[in-house]
N, C-alpha and C positions, 0 to 999 in steps of 0.2 A: 027802642022798638024797631027802628030801621035796621039795626045790626042783626036783630033776631030774624027779621024778614029776609035779609041778605043771606044769612046762614041757612035758613030753610030752603030758599031758592037754589042756593049752590048745591045743597045736598040732593035736592030733587033732580038737578041737572046731571049730577054724577050718576045717580041711580038710573036715570033715563039713558045716559050714554052707555052704561054697562049693559042695560037690557037690549040696546040696539046692536051690541056686538055679537057676532056669530060665535059659535063654539070654536070654529077654526081660528078666529082672531084671538080668542082667549088662549087657545092651545099654543099659539105662536109665542106667547110670553115665556113659555118654558123652553123654547129653542135656544141653544147655545151656539151662536154663529161662529165663535172662536174655536169650538171643539166639535166638529161635525161627527155624526154617528157613523157615516160611511167615509172611510179614508180613500183618497185617490189611489188608483192602481200603481202609480209611480212610487208613492210613499210605501206601499206594501211591498213592492219589489225591493226597495232599498232596505227595508226592515228585515226581509227574509235573507237577503244577501249578507247583511251585516252579521246576522245570527249564524248563518250556515258557515261562513268562512271563519268567523272568530272561534266558534265552538268545535269545528272540525280540526282546526289548526292548534288549538290551545294545548299547552303541556300541563295545565292545571290538574292536580290529582283528584279534583272533585268531579271531573267530567269524563272524557273519553278514554284516557290512558293508553292510546294507540302507541305512543312512544315507549311505553313499558311492555306492551304486547310484542313489539319488535326488538326490545332491549337496546334501543338506540342511545338512551341516556339512563342514568341510575340516580338514586337518591343519596343524600349525604347523611343526615341525622335521623330523619323519620323515614323508614324504608318499608313500611307495610305494603304500599302500593306496588313496589317492585317484587313483592312476594305474592301479589295478586289477591290482596284483601280488598273486598268491595264494600267495606264497612261505611264508606262515605257516600253510599248510594249512587255511585257513578252510573250504573245502568239506568236508573230512574232519571238522573239529571240529563244524560245524553238523550234518552228517549223523549223527554219533554221538550228539550231544546229543538229536536228535529221535528217532532209532530206539531207541537203547539206554536213554537216561535219561528219555524222555518216553513214547513209544508203548508200550514194554515195560512200564513201570509201570502204565499204564492197562489194558493187556491182561491182565497178571498179576493186577491188582486184580479184574477181572471174574471171572477163574478162581477166585481164592481166595474171593471172596464166596459162591460156590456152597456152600461147606462151612461158612460161618458161620451161626450160629443167630440169626435175626432173627424175633421173634415175629409181627410184622405183615408179611405177604407183600407188601403194597402198598408199604410203606416199603423193603423189600428190592429190589423192582423199581425204585423210584426211585433207589436207590443204584447199581444196575446201569446205569440210564439216565444218571446223572451221569457215570460212567466212560466210557460209550459216546459221549456228546456231546463230552466232553473229548478223546477219542481222535479222533473225526471232525474236530474243529477242527484238531488237530495234523496230521492227514493232509492237510488242505487246504494248510497251511503248506508241507508237503514237496512236494506235487505242483506247487504254484504257484512253488516255488523251483527245482526241478530238471527238471520235465516228467515223462517216463516214469520210473517208479521201481518197485522191488519192493513189491507190495501184497498180492495174493491169497495168495501163498505166503510172505509175510514173517512175522516174529515166530514162527517155527516151529522153533526150535532143539531143542525137546523131541522133535520128529519127525526130528531130525538133518538138516534141510534148511538147510545153511549157505551155499548158493549159490542163492538164489531167483531166478526169472526176473523180468525187468522187465515191467511191465504198461503198456499204452497209457494215457496220461493221461486221455483222454476216457472210456475204460472205467472208470477210477477215479472220475471225476466222476459218472458214472451210478450207480455203486455207492454212493458217499457219499450221494447224494440218496435212494436206496432205503433206506439205513440211517437217514437223518434222518426219513423218513416213518414208518418202523417204530418208532423210539424215541420220537418225539413222541406216537404213538398209545398207547404204554404208560405214559406219565407220568401220575401222579395228582396234580394240583396242590393237592388238598385235604390232602395229607399231605407231610411233609418227606422229605428224603433223608439225607445224612450229617450235617447240622447243622454244628457248629463245625469239624469235620474238612474241610469244604469251604471252601477259602480264597477262592473267587470269589463264590459266592452264599449261603454259609452254610446250604445245604439248601433254599433257596427254589426249588421246582421249577417255578413259573410263569416265573421268570427263565431257568431252564435251557431250558424249552420255547421261549421267545422267542429265546434265543441260537441254538438249533438252526435255527429258522426263518430267522433273520437270516443265518446262514451259507449256507443254501439260497438266499437272495436274492442274496448276494454271488456265489455260484457261477453263478446264473442270469444276472446282468448280465455276468459274464466271457464268457458264451457269445453275447452280443448280436450280435457281428459275424460269428460263424461258424455259428451255428444259431439264428436268430431265433425260430423256432417253439418249440423246446424252452426257450429263454430266457424267452419270454413265459409259457409254461405253468408252469414252475418258479416264476417270480417271482409270478405270480398266486396260485398255491397257497400260497406262503410268506406273502404279504401277507394272504391270507384267514385263515390259521392264526394270525397275530399275530407281529409282529417287535418288536424293541427300540423302545420308545416314549418313553424318557426316558434321561437320562444315568445315573440310578440303576440302570438295567437293563443298562448296558453290560457287555461281557465284559472285566472289569477286575479286577486283583488289587492290593490294598494290601500294601506291605512293612512288616514289623514294626520295622525299624530295628535297631540294635545289630549283631548278627552276620548279619542278613539284610536288607541295604539294597537300595534301588532301584539297578539297575546303572548308571544315569547318574551317580548320586552316587558310586558306587564308582570309576568311571573318570575322572570330572572332578574330584572333591574328595579322596576317601579315598586315591587313588593318589599324591597330592601332585604330580601332573604338570600341565603346561599344554599338552596335545596338540591341543585342538580349539577352533575358533571357528566362528561362523555363516558360511554360504556366501553369496556375492553372488547366487547363484541363488535363495536364500531372501529375502535382504534387499532387493535392488533392486526387485522387484515390490511388496513391501510399502511401500517408500518411494514408488514411483510412485502407489500407491493411498492413501497416507497412512493406512496400516492401524494402528489403535489397539492391536492386539495386540503391536506392537513394544515398547511401553513395559513390558509385562508380562513379556516373554520375554528381552529383550536389554539389554545395557549399551550406552552410547554412547562415541564417541571424539571429544572436543572438541565434544560436543553433536550428533554425527551418528551415524546407524546405518550401519556399513560392513561389508560382507561380504568374506570372503577368496576367493581364486581356487582352484578345484579343480586338484589335480595339481602344485602348487608350494608352496614354503615360505611361510608367512604368520605374521609375527611376532605373538606373542600379544597384546601391548599395542596393536597397531595396528588391531585389528578387534573388532567386537562379539562379546561372549561371552554365554553363558547367564547370566541375571541371578541374582546370589547370593540365597540365601534371606533373609539379613539385610537386603537391599534391597527385599524384596517379591516376589522371584521364587519359583517353586514347583517348577520342574523339577529343581533340585538338592537338594531335600529328600530325606533318606535314606528317608523313609516315603512318598514320593510314589507314586501308583499307576502301574501299567503297563496302559494301555488298548489292547486289541488288536482290539476290534470295538465301535465307539462309536456313540452316537446321531447325531452329526454325519455319520458315514459313511452310516448308513441313510438320512438325509434327502438326502444327495447322490446316493445310488443311486436314491432315489425321483424326484429331479429329472431324472436321466438317463432313467429309465423313462418318465416323463411326456413328456419331450421326444421320445423315440424313437417313442412311440405303440404302442398295442396291448397295453399292460400293465394296463389298467383304471385308470390314473391320468391326470389332466389338470392343467393349469395349472402347468407346471414352475417358473415364476417364484415361485409361492407356496412350493413346497418349497425352492427356492433361498434365499428370504428366511428361512424357518424354520431352515435349516442355518446361515446366517450368524449369526442371532440366538442360536441355541443355542451356537455356538462363542464368541461374544462374552460371553455370560453365564457360560459355563464358565470363561472366563479373566478374569472380574472386570471386564470393560469396561462402562461405564455404558450405559444404554439410549439416552441422547441421542447418545453417540458412535457407538453401533452403528447407530442410525437415520441419522446423518449419513454414515456409511460406505456404507450401502446406497443412499442417495440419490445419492452420487457414483459408485457402482460397481454399477449395476443389472444385472439378468440380461439377457444378449444372446442371444435365441433364434436370431438369424442366424449367430452364432458360438458355439453352445452348448458345443462341446467346450472352447473356451478359457475360457468362463465357469465351467463346472463344474470343469475341470482346474485352473484357477488357484486357485479357492476350496479345492478338495480338497488341493492342494499346500500351501497355507498352513494350513488348519484341521487337517490331519493331520500337521503338523510334530511331530517327536518320536515319531511312530508310523509308522516308515519302511516297514514291510511293507505296511500298508494303503495308504499313499501310492504305493508301487511298483506296485500293481495299477492304480490310476487312471492313472499316468504311462504304463504299457504299453498300457492299453486305449484311452485317449483321445489318446495321443501329445502330451500337453501337461503341463508345458512341454517344449519340444524341447531336450533336454539335449545338450551338446556334449562330445565326447571330449576330455579334457585333452591338452595338449601332452606329448610323451614318454610317452604311455600305453603300457602293456604289451599292450594288446589293440586290436582294430580299431575298436571302438565301445563306447559305454556299455553295460554288461551288462544284458541282459534275462532272463537266467537265471544260475544258479550252476552251475559244472561239477560233475560227479560226484566223489565222494571218491576220492582216489588209491588208497586201500586196496582199493576195489572192483576195481581193475585187477590187484591181487595175489591177492585172495581169491575173486573172482567174475568172472574175466576174460572168459569166453565170453559171459556174459549182459550185462555192462556194455558190451562192444564191440558186441553186437547192438543194444542200446538206443541207443547213440551213433549207429549207422548209421541206425536207424529215425527218429530225430528230426532228422537232417540234420547231425549232427556234435556232439560234446561241446564246444561252444564257448559263450562267454558271449553271443555275438551270435545264437545259434540261438533263434528265437522259439518260445514255447509254442504249442500248437495253437490257442488262442483269440486269440492276438495276431497278427491277420492284416492289419490296416490301419495 
């Protein structure tokens, strides 16, 4: 009887306790303290940086294919991608990585930062500025890959806008520069940003400021043939505000190795496959100029540097490959950096600006020489070899597009997106469409994601009509010559 009484009493107490709990108390039982709903801004910054650098830099045939658009490398056994077959949904995969995994992280990071308690408002502003500059750089990647894209109404799923309109690429350019000017003005270089959570600059806000100005300079030079006045204005402003002035300031991210490797290592080494070799489009001009960077980058075949042919099978052992790390190469190092906006590129852009005139710069040959020497030093070439190369291959002002284009194509090897901008703007080198290509000519843009035609059909079809057709041969608004 006593046991029955104790059981009834205990049950009554449990019921009474439950009734005394508020709805808020009960709701807290569903909260997972180890997995918060709102991620810290610093975490979202890291996630966005990891995604952006990895998938912009990757040679993986399932993603961006920039190395094939510039014909820097070719395939060995399976070569549909070098014939520009997009059957692996590369446009969709790149689109999703940029919008969902990159831009969304940066934008959400800015939103979440508003509710975070940071004692120093200047540091909090620098954190916001870091996310903003990172987002702007990612937007440039998207607009210079596809052309017109969803921009002003994009990243607004919380507002239930799941079918944003596509915006004119030139309007996006204008807004990106407006945003660059605003964010540069708010940066306090005397104080840090995120610190170690920033995988690119470690919270060094002066470097973030220069990266933003350098992107403005890149945007300006892309406009050179379509709007010279605006091009000169933007470039002059960017240069006056301060751009990347050394390789230590480049927009570059180091990989930790282990579970987070450089993507070139992942696809060339860790995959255990032998899918890629250097292209003759890369190798032959270097042979003609006796370029000392060959020895640093590539292996030889019977003492010769030999490049494969785009669009056909190229037996792996018959052509020059990326030089292994154990033989002194560095591109296959799992911890090698991914450099997306380099000092060499800035010097080449200065060369072009000085040659075109009206940009406040003169003596293009001087900037050309600086760019060559910077590239040689970065790649461990001796000063004597670098000087000998310059003496044999001087700047040619009478054929400046070839001089700048040839050096950019070589110096920006393994940085295919930056190289693609130069190839499209200067039309050098003149790339040839491979035999049995799936398209009419070498791609100058990437087609829209096939999923857009299912989920955002009206807007993507309108955009395709506006740009002149959703084709790889449809030139971007600034690619006019």
